[in-house]
PyMOL CGO cylinders between C-alpha atoms (Angstrom):
from pymol import cmd
from pymol.cgo import CYLINDER

trace = [
    CYLINDER, -0.14, -0.23, 0.20, 2.82, 2.51, 0.83, 0.3, 1, 1, 1, 1, 1, 1,
    CYLINDER, 2.82, 2.51, 0.83, 4.41, 1.88, -2.48, 0.3, 1, 1, 1, 1, 1, 1,
    CYLINDER, 4.41, 1.88, -2.48, 0.91, 2.61, -4.37, 0.3, 1, 1, 1, 1, 1, 1,
    CYLINDER, 0.91, 2.61, -4.37, 0.73, 5.73, -2.12, 0.3, 1, 1, 1, 1, 1, 1,
    CYLINDER, 0.73, 5.73, -2.12, 4.15, 6.90, -3.06, 0.3, 1, 1, 1, 1, 1, 1,
    CYLINDER, 4.15, 6.90, -3.06, 3.47, 6.40, -6.74, 0.3, 1, 1, 1, 1, 1, 1,
    CYLINDER, 3.47, 6.40, -6.74, 0.29, 8.14, -7.09, 0.3, 1, 1, 1, 1, 1, 1,
    CYLINDER, 0.29, 8.14, -7.09, 1.19, 11.15, -4.71, 0.3, 1, 1, 1, 1, 1, 1,
    CYLINDER, 1.19, 11.15, -4.71, 5.01, 11.43, -5.93, 0.3, 1, 1, 1, 1, 1, 1,
    CYLINDER, 5.01, 11.43, -5.93, 4.49, 15.07, -6.52, 0.3, 1, 1, 1, 1, 1, 1,
    CYLINDER, 4.49, 15.07, -6.52, 2.60, 15.84, -3.37, 0.3, 1, 1, 1, 1, 1, 1,
    CYLINDER, 2.60, 15.84, -3.37, 4.02, 13.83, -0.66, 0.3, 1, 1, 1, 1, 1, 1,
    CYLINDER, 4.02, 13.83, -0.66, 7.24, 15.43, 1.08, 0.3, 1, 1, 1, 1, 1, 1,
    CYLINDER, 7.24, 15.43, 1.08, 7.48, 12.46, 3.42, 0.3, 1, 1, 1, 1, 1, 1,
    CYLINDER, 7.48, 12.46, 3.42, 6.08, 8.89, 4.25, 0.3, 1, 1, 1, 1, 1, 1,
    CYLINDER, 6.08, 8.89, 4.25, 6.88, 7.07, 7.20, 0.3, 1, 1, 1, 1, 1, 1,
    CYLINDER, 6.88, 7.07, 7.20, 6.53, 3.41, 8.41, 0.3, 1, 1, 1, 1, 1, 1,
    CYLINDER, 6.53, 3.41, 8.41, 6.73, 2.89, 11.95, 0.3, 1, 1, 1, 1, 1, 1,
    CYLINDER, 6.73, 2.89, 11.95, 6.74, -0.91, 12.93, 0.3, 1, 1, 1, 1, 1, 1,
    CYLINDER, 6.74, -0.91, 12.93, 4.44, -1.65, 15.92, 0.3, 1, 1, 1, 1, 1, 1,
    CYLINDER, 4.44, -1.65, 15.92, 2.92, -4.72, 17.77, 0.3, 1, 1, 1, 1, 1, 1,
    CYLINDER, 2.92, -4.72, 17.77, -0.22, -5.67, 18.87, 0.3, 1, 1, 1, 1, 1, 1,
    CYLINDER, -0.22, -5.67, 18.87, -2.14, -5.67, 15.67, 0.3, 1, 1, 1, 1, 1, 1,
    CYLINDER, -2.14, -5.67, 15.67, -1.70, -1.72, 15.01, 0.3, 1, 1, 1, 1, 1, 1,
    CYLINDER, -1.70, -1.72, 15.01, -1.92, -0.29, 11.43, 0.3, 1, 1, 1, 1, 1, 1,
    CYLINDER, -1.92, -0.29, 11.43, -2.65, 3.48, 11.61, 0.3, 1, 1, 1, 1, 1, 1,
    CYLINDER, -2.65, 3.48, 11.61, -2.37, 5.99, 8.95, 0.3, 1, 1, 1, 1, 1, 1,
    CYLINDER, -2.37, 5.99, 8.95, -2.23, 9.61, 9.48, 0.3, 1, 1, 1, 1, 1, 1,
    CYLINDER, -2.23, 9.61, 9.48, -1.56, 12.61, 7.31, 0.3, 1, 1, 1, 1, 1, 1,
    CYLINDER, -1.56, 12.61, 7.31, -0.39, 15.66, 9.08, 0.3, 1, 1, 1, 1, 1, 1,
    CYLINDER, -0.39, 15.66, 9.08, -1.19, 14.42, 12.46, 0.3, 1, 1, 1, 1, 1, 1,
    CYLINDER, -1.19, 14.42, 12.46, -4.73, 13.60, 11.41, 0.3, 1, 1, 1, 1, 1, 1,
    CYLINDER, -4.73, 13.60, 11.41, -5.62, 9.97, 11.85, 0.3, 1, 1, 1, 1, 1, 1,
    CYLINDER, -5.62, 9.97, 11.85, -7.45, 8.54, 8.58, 0.3, 1, 1, 1, 1, 1, 1,
    CYLINDER, -7.45, 8.54, 8.58, -7.49, 5.00, 9.61, 0.3, 1, 1, 1, 1, 1, 1,
    CYLINDER, -7.49, 5.00, 9.61, -6.96, 2.81, 12.56, 0.3, 1, 1, 1, 1, 1, 1,
    CYLINDER, -6.96, 2.81, 12.56, -7.27, -0.82, 12.54, 0.3, 1, 1, 1, 1, 1, 1,
    CYLINDER, -7.27, -0.82, 12.54, -7.51, -0.88, 16.33, 0.3, 1, 1, 1, 1, 1, 1,
    CYLINDER, -7.51, -0.88, 16.33, -10.64, 1.01, 16.14, 0.3, 1, 1, 1, 1, 1, 1,
    CYLINDER, -10.64, 1.01, 16.14, -12.14, -0.87, 13.03, 0.3, 1, 1, 1, 1, 1, 1,
    CYLINDER, -12.14, -0.87, 13.03, -10.84, -4.51, 13.66, 0.3, 1, 1, 1, 1, 1, 1,
    CYLINDER, -10.84, -4.51, 13.66, -9.81, -4.75, 10.04, 0.3, 1, 1, 1, 1, 1, 1,
    CYLINDER, -9.81, -4.75, 10.04, -7.18, -4.06, 7.47, 0.3, 1, 1, 1, 1, 1, 1,
    CYLINDER, -7.18, -4.06, 7.47, -8.10, -1.21, 5.02, 0.3, 1, 1, 1, 1, 1, 1,
    CYLINDER, -8.10, -1.21, 5.02, -8.28, -1.12, 1.40, 0.3, 1, 1, 1, 1, 1, 1,
    CYLINDER, -8.28, -1.12, 1.40, -6.06, 0.83, -0.67, 0.3, 1, 1, 1, 1, 1, 1,
    CYLINDER, -6.06, 0.83, -0.67, -8.90, 2.99, -2.23, 0.3, 1, 1, 1, 1, 1, 1,
    CYLINDER, -8.90, 2.99, -2.23, -10.26, 3.70, 1.40, 0.3, 1, 1, 1, 1, 1, 1,
    CYLINDER, -10.26, 3.70, 1.40, -7.19, 5.20, 2.34, 0.3, 1, 1, 1, 1, 1, 1,
    CYLINDER, -7.19, 5.20, 2.34, -6.63, 6.78, -0.90, 0.3, 1, 1, 1, 1, 1, 1,
    CYLINDER, -6.63, 6.78, -0.90, -10.27, 8.47, -0.60, 0.3, 1, 1, 1, 1, 1, 1,
    CYLINDER, -10.27, 8.47, -0.60, -9.70, 9.62, 3.04, 0.3, 1, 1, 1, 1, 1, 1,
    CYLINDER, -9.70, 9.62, 3.04, -6.31, 11.05, 2.08, 0.3, 1, 1, 1, 1, 1, 1,
    CYLINDER, -6.31, 11.05, 2.08, -8.12, 13.23, -0.59, 0.3, 1, 1, 1, 1, 1, 1,
    CYLINDER, -8.12, 13.23, -0.59, -10.90, 14.14, 1.30, 0.3, 1, 1, 1, 1, 1, 1,
    CYLINDER, -10.90, 14.14, 1.30, -8.48, 15.55, 4.25, 0.3, 1, 1, 1, 1, 1, 1,
    CYLINDER, -8.48, 15.55, 4.25, -6.26, 17.52, 1.68, 0.3, 1, 1, 1, 1, 1, 1,
    CYLINDER, -6.26, 17.52, 1.68, -9.12, 18.92, -0.39, 0.3, 1, 1, 1, 1, 1, 1,
    CYLINDER, -9.12, 18.92, -0.39, -10.98, 20.00, 2.36, 0.3, 1, 1, 1, 1, 1, 1,
]
cmd.load_cgo(trace, "trace")
């Protein structure tokens, strides 16, 4: 998913950081705003879901 996001946003992303963690955590944040949390939803996100959440956040 990170590679696809980097390919799509290659001219817009200043930084993408992957932080390893335990306990089934998978969280996506954009500029300190959380757009997805596996801990809250109890599932792994689809790429289009993350891309849509990012689009909604950056387009206001």
